[in-house]
DRENPA-3360 file (N, C-alpha, C; in nm, 2 decimals, always signed):
BEGIN
1 = EIVAECLK = -3.27/+2.23/-0.72/-3.17/+2.34/-0.73/-3.11/+2.37/-0.59 ~ -3.19/+2.35/-0.49/-3.14/+2.37/-0.35/-3.03/+2.27/-0.32 ~ -3.05/+2.15/-0.35/-2.94/+2.05/-0.33/-2.82/+2.08/-0.41 ~ -2.84/+2.11/-0.54/-2.73/+2.14/-0.63/-2.65/+2.25/-0.57 ~ -2.71/+2.36/-0.52/-2.63/+2.47/-0.46/-2.55/+2.42/-0.34 ~ -2.61/+2.33/-0.26/-2.54/+2.28/-0.14/-2.42/+2.19/-0.18 ~ -2.42/+2.14/-0.30/-2.31/+2.05/-0.34/-2.19/+2.13/-0.39 ~ -2.20/+2.25/-0.42/-2.09/+2.33/-0.47/-1.99/+2.35/-0.35;
9 = PRTRFLAR = -1.86/+2.33/-0.39/-1.76/+2.33/-0.28/-1.76/+2.46/-0.20 ~ -1.78/+2.45/-0.08/-1.77/+2.55/+0.02/-1.78/+2.48/+0.16 ~ -1.80/+2.56/+0.26/-1.81/+2.50/+0.40/-1.91/+2.40/+0.41 ~ -1.88/+2.29/+0.47/-1.97/+2.18/+0.50/-2.01/+2.10/+0.37 ~ -1.93/+2.12/+0.27/-1.96/+2.04/+0.14/-1.95/+1.89/+0.17 ~ -1.85/+1.85/+0.24/-1.83/+1.70/+0.26/-1.95/+1.65/+0.34 ~ -1.99/+1.72/+0.45/-2.11/+1.67/+0.53/-2.23/+1.66/+0.44 ~ -2.26/+1.75/+0.36/-2.38/+1.75/+0.27/-2.36/+1.63/+0.17;
17 = ALALQGWY = -2.25/+1.62/+0.11/-2.23/+1.51/+0.01/-2.25/+1.37/+0.08 ~ -2.19/+1.36/+0.20/-2.20/+1.23/+0.27/-2.35/+1.20/+0.30 ~ -2.42/+1.30/+0.34/-2.56/+1.28/+0.38/-2.64/+1.23/+0.26 ~ -2.60/+1.27/+0.14/-2.68/+1.23/+0.02/-2.62/+1.10/-0.05 ~ -2.51/+1.05/+0.00/-2.44/+0.94/-0.06/-2.53/+0.82/-0.07 ~ -2.53/+0.76/-0.19/-2.60/+0.63/-0.21/-2.75/+0.65/-0.25 ~ -2.83/+0.70/-0.16/-2.97/+0.70/-0.18/-3.02/+0.81/-0.28 ~ -2.95/+0.93/-0.28/-3.01/+1.04/-0.35/-3.01/+1.02/-0.50;
25 = GRHVGAQT = -2.91/+0.95/-0.55/-2.90/+0.92/-0.69/-3.02/+0.84/-0.74 ~ -3.07/+0.75/-0.66/-3.18/+0.67/-0.70/-3.31/+0.74/-0.72 ~ -3.32/+0.86/-0.65/-3.45/+0.93/-0.64/-3.46/+1.05/-0.74 ~ -3.34/+1.09/-0.79/-3.35/+1.22/-0.87/-3.36/+1.19/-1.02 ~ -3.30/+1.08/-1.06/-3.30/+1.05/-1.21/-3.17/+1.08/-1.28 ~ -3.14/+0.99/-1.36/-3.01/+0.99/-1.43/-2.99/+1.12/-1.51 ~ -3.08/+1.16/-1.59/-3.07/+1.28/-1.68/-3.04/+1.40/-1.60 ~ -3.11/+1.42/-1.49/-3.10/+1.54/-1.40/-2.96/+1.54/-1.35;
33 = LIQWAHNN = -2.91/+1.43/-1.30/-2.78/+1.42/-1.24/-2.67/+1.44/-1.34 ~ -2.68/+1.38/-1.46/-2.58/+1.39/-1.56/-2.58/+1.54/-1.61 ~ -2.69/+1.61/-1.62/-2.69/+1.75/-1.66/-2.62/+1.83/-1.55 ~ -2.64/+1.80/-1.43/-2.58/+1.87/-1.32/-2.42/+1.85/-1.33 ~ -2.39/+1.73/-1.35/-2.24/+1.69/-1.36/-2.18/+1.77/-1.47 ~ -2.24/+1.78/-1.59/-2.18/+1.85/-1.70/-2.17/+2.00/-1.67 ~ -2.27/+2.05/-1.59/-2.27/+2.19/-1.56/-2.17/+2.23/-1.44 ~ -2.11/+2.13/-1.38/-2.03/+2.16/-1.27/-1.89/+2.09/-1.28;
41 = PPRGPRIV = -1.82/+2.12/-1.39/-1.69/+2.05/-1.40/-1.59/+2.12/-1.31 ~ -1.48/+2.06/-1.27/-1.44/+1.92/-1.31/-1.49/+1.82/-1.21 ~ -1.54/+1.86/-1.10/-1.58/+1.76/-0.99/-1.72/+1.71/-1.00 ~ -1.80/+1.77/-1.09/-1.94/+1.73/-1.10/-1.97/+1.58/-1.12 ~ -1.90/+1.52/-1.22/-1.92/+1.38/-1.24/-1.89/+1.29/-1.12 ~ -1.78/+1.32/-1.05/-1.75/+1.24/-0.94/-1.85/+1.26/-0.82 ~ -1.89/+1.38/-0.80/-1.99/+1.41/-0.69/-2.11/+1.33/-0.72 ~ -2.16/+1.34/-0.84/-2.28/+1.26/-0.88/-2.26/+1.11/-0.86;
49 = AEMCPVED = -2.15/+1.06/-0.90/-2.12/+0.92/-0.89/-2.12/+0.88/-0.74 ~ -2.08/+0.96/-0.65/-2.08/+0.93/-0.51/-2.22/+0.92/-0.45 ~ -2.31/+0.98/-0.52/-2.45/+0.98/-0.47/-2.53/+0.86/-0.53 ~ -2.47/+0.78/-0.61/-2.54/+0.67/-0.68/-2.53/+0.54/-0.61 ~ -2.64/+0.47/-0.59/-2.63/+0.33/-0.53/-2.57/+0.24/-0.64 ~ -2.48/+0.15/-0.59/-2.42/+0.06/-0.69/-2.44/-0.08/-0.63 ~ -2.55/-0.15/-0.67/-2.58/-0.28/-0.60/-2.67/-0.37/-0.69 ~ -2.74/-0.31/-0.78/-2.84/-0.39/-0.85/-2.79/-0.47/-0.96;
57 = VPLADPAR = -2.85/-0.58/-0.99/-2.82/-0.66/-1.11/-2.95/-0.67/-1.19 ~ -2.95/-0.61/-1.31/-2.84/-0.55/-1.38/-2.81/-0.41/-1.31 ~ -2.69/-0.36/-1.34/-2.65/-0.23/-1.29/-2.76/-0.12/-1.33 ~ -2.81/-0.06/-1.23/-2.92/+0.04/-1.25/-2.87/+0.18/-1.27 ~ -2.96/+0.26/-1.33/-2.93/+0.40/-1.34/-2.95/+0.47/-1.20 ~ -2.88/+0.57/-1.17/-2.79/+0.65/-1.26/-2.65/+0.60/-1.28 ~ -2.61/+0.50/-1.20/-2.47/+0.45/-1.21/-2.44/+0.41/-1.35 ~ -2.52/+0.33/-1.41/-2.50/+0.28/-1.55/-2.49/+0.40/-1.65;
65 = SLLIEFDG = -2.58/+0.49/-1.64/-2.58/+0.61/-1.73/-2.45/+0.69/-1.71 ~ -2.41/+0.71/-1.59/-2.28/+0.78/-1.57/-2.16/+0.72/-1.63 ~ -2.15/+0.58/-1.62/-2.04/+0.51/-1.68/-2.04/+0.53/-1.83 ~ -2.16/+0.53/-1.89/-2.17/+0.55/-2.04/-2.14/+0.70/-2.08 ~ -2.20/+0.79/-2.01/-2.18/+0.93/-2.04/-2.04/+0.98/-2.02 ~ -1.98/+0.94/-1.91/-1.84/+0.98/-1.87/-1.74/+0.87/-1.89 ~ -1.76/+0.80/-2.00/-1.68/+0.68/-2.04/-1.53/+0.72/-2.02 ~ -1.46/+0.64/-1.94/-1.31/+0.67/-1.93/-1.28/+0.76/-1.82;
73 = DADVGHAL = -1.37/+0.83/-1.75/-1.35/+0.92/-1.64/-1.31/+0.84/-1.52 ~ -1.18/+0.84/-1.49/-1.14/+0.75/-1.37/-1.21/+0.79/-1.24 ~ -1.23/+0.92/-1.22/-1.30/+0.96/-1.10/-1.44/+0.90/-1.08 ~ -1.51/+0.90/-1.19/-1.64/+0.84/-1.19/-1.63/+0.69/-1.16 ~ -1.54/+0.62/-1.23/-1.52/+0.48/-1.20/-1.48/+0.45/-1.06 ~ -1.39/+0.53/-1.01/-1.34/+0.50/-0.87/-1.45/+0.53/-0.77 ~ -1.53/+0.64/-0.79/-1.64/+0.67/-0.70/-1.74/+0.56/-0.70 ~ -1.78/+0.51/-0.81/-1.88/+0.40/-0.82/-1.82/+0.27/-0.76;
81 = SDGFGNGM = -1.69/+0.24/-0.78/-1.63/+0.12/-0.72/-1.63/+0.14/-0.57 ~ -1.59/+0.26/-0.52/-1.59/+0.28/-0.37/-1.73/+0.26/-0.32 ~ -1.83/+0.31/-0.39/-1.97/+0.30/-0.34/-2.01/+0.15/-0.33 ~ -1.96/+0.07/-0.43/-2.00/-0.07/-0.43/-1.93/-0.14/-0.31 ~ -1.82/-0.10/-0.27/-1.74/-0.17/-0.16/-1.78/-0.12/-0.02 ~ -1.86/-0.01/-0.01/-1.89/+0.04/+0.12/-2.00/-0.04/+0.19 ~ -2.00/-0.03/+0.32/-2.11/-0.10/+0.39/-2.05/-0.18/+0.51 ~ -2.14/-0.23/+0.58/-2.10/-0.32/+0.70/-2.13/-0.46/+0.66;
89 = FSGPMTEV = -2.04/-0.55/+0.70/-2.06/-0.69/+0.67/-2.03/-0.77/+0.79 ~ -2.09/-0.89/+0.80/-2.06/-0.98/+0.90/-2.02/-1.11/+0.84 ~ -1.94/-1.19/+0.92/-1.90/-1.32/+0.87/-1.77/-1.31/+0.80 ~ -1.73/-1.42/+0.74/-1.60/-1.42/+0.67/-1.59/-1.32/+0.55 ~ -1.49/-1.25/+0.54/-1.47/-1.15/+0.43/-1.46/-1.23/+0.30 ~ -1.41/-1.35/+0.30/-1.41/-1.43/+0.18/-1.55/-1.45/+0.12 ~ -1.64/-1.47/+0.20/-1.78/-1.49/+0.15/-1.84/-1.36/+0.10 ~ -1.81/-1.25/+0.17/-1.85/-1.12/+0.12/-1.79/-1.09/-0.02;
97 = LRHQLETV = -1.66/-1.12/-0.04/-1.60/-1.10/-0.17/-1.66/-1.19/-0.27 ~ -1.69/-1.31/-0.24/-1.75/-1.40/-0.34/-1.88/-1.35/-0.39 ~ -1.96/-1.30/-0.29/-2.09/-1.24/-0.33/-2.07/-1.12/-0.42 ~ -1.98/-1.03/-0.38/-1.95/-0.92/-0.46/-1.90/-0.96/-0.60 ~ -1.82/-1.06/-0.61/-1.77/-1.11/-0.74/-1.88/-1.16/-0.83 ~ -1.98/-1.22/-0.77/-2.10/-1.27/-0.84/-2.17/-1.15/-0.90 ~ -2.19/-1.05/-0.82/-2.27/-0.93/-0.87/-2.19/-0.86/-0.98 ~ -2.06/-0.84/-0.96/-1.98/-0.77/-1.06/-1.97/-0.86/-1.19;
105 = NAWRSDPE = -1.96/-0.99/-1.17/-1.96/-1.07/-1.29/-2.08/-1.06/-1.38 ~ -2.20/-1.04/-1.32/-2.32/-1.01/-1.40/-2.31/-0.88/-1.48 ~ -2.24/-0.78/-1.42/-2.23/-0.65/-1.49/-2.13/-0.67/-1.60 ~ -2.04/-0.76/-1.60/-1.94/-0.78/-1.71/-2.01/-0.82/-1.84 ~ -2.13/-0.86/-1.84/-2.20/-0.90/-1.96/-2.30/-0.79/-2.01 ~ -2.29/-0.67/-1.95/-2.37/-0.55/-1.99/-2.35/-0.52/-2.14 ~ -2.45/-0.49/-2.21/-2.43/-0.46/-2.36/-2.35/-0.33/-2.38 ~ -2.33/-0.24/-2.29/-2.25/-0.12/-2.31/-2.10/-0.15/-2.27;
113 = PAVRRWAN = -2.01/-0.12/-2.37/-1.87/-0.14/-2.35/-1.81/-0.06/-2.22 ~ -1.86/+0.06/-2.20/-1.81/+0.14/-2.09/-1.84/+0.07/-1.95 ~ -1.96/+0.01/-1.94/-2.00/-0.06/-1.82/-1.91/-0.19/-1.81 ~ -1.89/-0.26/-1.92/-1.81/-0.38/-1.91/-1.67/-0.35/-1.87 ~ -1.61/-0.25/-1.93/-1.47/-0.21/-1.89/-1.46/-0.19/-1.74 ~ -1.55/-0.10/-1.69/-1.55/-0.07/-1.55/-1.57/-0.20/-1.47 ~ -1.67/-0.28/-1.50/-1.69/-0.40/-1.43/-1.57/-0.50/-1.43 ~ -1.51/-0.51/-1.55/-1.39/-0.59/-1.56/-1.28/-0.55/-1.46;
121 = DLYDGLES = -1.25/-0.42/-1.46/-1.15/-0.36/-1.37/-1.19/-0.39/-1.22 ~ -1.32/-0.37/-1.19/-1.36/-0.39/-1.05/-1.35/-0.54/-1.02 ~ -1.38/-0.62/-1.11/-1.37/-0.77/-1.08/-1.23/-0.81/-1.06 ~ -1.14/-0.76/-1.14/-1.00/-0.79/-1.12/-0.95/-0.75/-0.98 ~ -0.98/-0.63/-0.94/-0.94/-0.57/-0.81/-1.00/-0.66/-0.70 ~ -1.12/-0.69/-0.71/-1.18/-0.77/-0.60/-1.12/-0.91/-0.60 ~ -1.10/-0.97/-0.71/-1.05/-1.11/-0.72/-0.91/-1.11/-0.66 ~ -0.83/-1.01/-0.68/-0.69/-1.00/-0.63/-0.69/-1.00/-0.48;
129 = QLPSRRQW = -0.80/-0.96/-0.42/-0.80/-0.96/-0.27/-0.84/-1.09/-0.21 ~ -0.89/-1.19/-0.28/-0.93/-1.31/-0.23/-0.82/-1.39/-0.15 ~ -0.70/-1.41/-0.20/-0.60/-1.48/-0.12/-0.57/-1.42/+0.01 ~ -0.55/-1.29/+0.02/-0.52/-1.23/+0.15/-0.64/-1.24/+0.24 ~ -0.76/-1.22/+0.19/-0.88/-1.22/+0.27/-0.90/-1.37/+0.33 ~ -0.88/-1.46/+0.24/-0.89/-1.60/+0.28/-0.80/-1.64/+0.39 ~ -0.67/-1.59/+0.38/-0.57/-1.62/+0.48/-0.61/-1.55/+0.61 ~ -0.66/-1.43/+0.61/-0.70/-1.36/+0.73/-0.82/-1.43/+0.80;
137 = DEEHGLL = -0.92/-1.47/+0.71/-1.03/-1.55/+0.77/-0.99/-1.68/+0.83 ~ -0.90/-1.75/+0.77/-0.85/-1.87/+0.83/-0.77/-1.85/+0.96 ~ -0.69/-1.75/+0.96/-0.61/-1.72/+1.08/-0.70/-1.68/+1.20 ~ -0.82/-1.62/+1.17/-0.91/-1.58/+1.27/-1.02/-1.68/+1.30 ~ -1.01/-1.80/+1.24/-1.11/-1.90/+1.26/-1.24/-1.88/+1.20 ~ -1.25/-1.80/+1.10/-1.38/-1.77/+1.03/-1.41/-1.87/+0.92 ~ -1.31/-1.95/+0.88/-1.34/-2.05/+0.77/-1.31/-2.19/+0.83;
% end
């Protein structure tokens, strides 16, 4: 309840949300987060999505449950996609993208249609970046 109160929009909301980004969703549980999201419209689902780690194969809860519960909510999908693309990388970006594409490709076979739709969109977006990333890597001597 304390964390939930801190996430309501007011002063320092962004700092609190960023402090919880990624790790918090793993430790609270999908049902608690989904209930909070429903109780805090319209931004609740996106706020919760921003707190979810997006990295495991198969896609783990609470990210997976959010996609199913808020099927078609573009804010949830964008927040989860952003969470997947965040981080620090070293080496050629082409290789990072290939690894990301492998992960997302595994999500494309999820039994839930909502997860597959989101994964297909994410895959298409990442795949479209490959040519420009390859060119950049080549121009900078990374390939």
